[in-house]
C-alpha positions in Angstrom: 6.7 13.2 -24.2 4.1 10.5 -23.5 6.7 8.3 -21.8 7.5 11.0 -19.2 3.9 11.5 -18.3 3.4 7.7 -18.0 6.6 7.4 -15.8 5.3 10.2 -13.6 1.9 8.5 -13.2 3.6 5.2 -12.3 5.8 7.0 -9.8 2.8 8.7 -8.2 0.9 5.4 -8.1 3.8 3.6 -6.4 4.1 6.3 -3.8 0.4 6.0 -3.0 0.9 2.3 -2.7 3.7 2.9 -0.2 1.5 5.4 1.8 -1.4 2.9 1.9 0.9 0.1 3.0 2.4 2.2 5.8 -1.1 3.2 7.0 -2.1 -0.5 7.1 1.1 -1.3 9.1 0.3 1.5 11.6 -3.2 0.0 12.0 -1.7 -3.4 12.6 0.6 -2.0 15.3 -2.3 -0.2 17.0 -4.3 -3.4 16.9 -1.5 -5.3 18.6 -0.6 -2.6 21.1 -4.3 -2.5 22.2 -3.8 -6.2 23.0 -6.6 -7.5 20.8 -4.2 -10.3 19.9 -1.2 -10.9 17.8 -1.4 -11.5 14.1 1.0 -13.9 12.5 3.8 -12.2 10.6 3.0 -14.1 7.4 -0.5 -12.8 7.4 0.6 -9.2 8.0 3.2 -9.4 5.2 0.8 -11.0 2.7 -2.0 -8.4 3.4 0.5 -5.6 3.2 1.7 -6.8 -0.2 -1.9 -7.0 -1.4 -2.6 -3.5 -0.1 0.4 -2.2 -1.9 -0.4 -3.9 -5.2 -4.1 -3.1 -5.2 -3.5 0.6 -4.2 -0.8 1.0 -6.8 -2.9 -0.6 -9.6 -6.1 1.3 -8.8 -4.2 4.6 -8.5 -2.4 4.0 -11.8 -5.6 3.0 -13.7 -7.7 5.8 -12.3 -5.0 8.5 -12.3 -4.7 11.3 -14.8 
């Protein structure tokens, strides 16, 4: 029974990580569309991965 609860918490944490990453990418697109300057792709990908990992970890640790 505990494994199912843990799996559900992990799935929820990963989904929140995906949501946060997509929100970050939308903000990057808005930044670039408003012509504040372009960001290198490597920087965007690196920060997106950090956002995903951090959000997933924090959500998993602080979740139910």
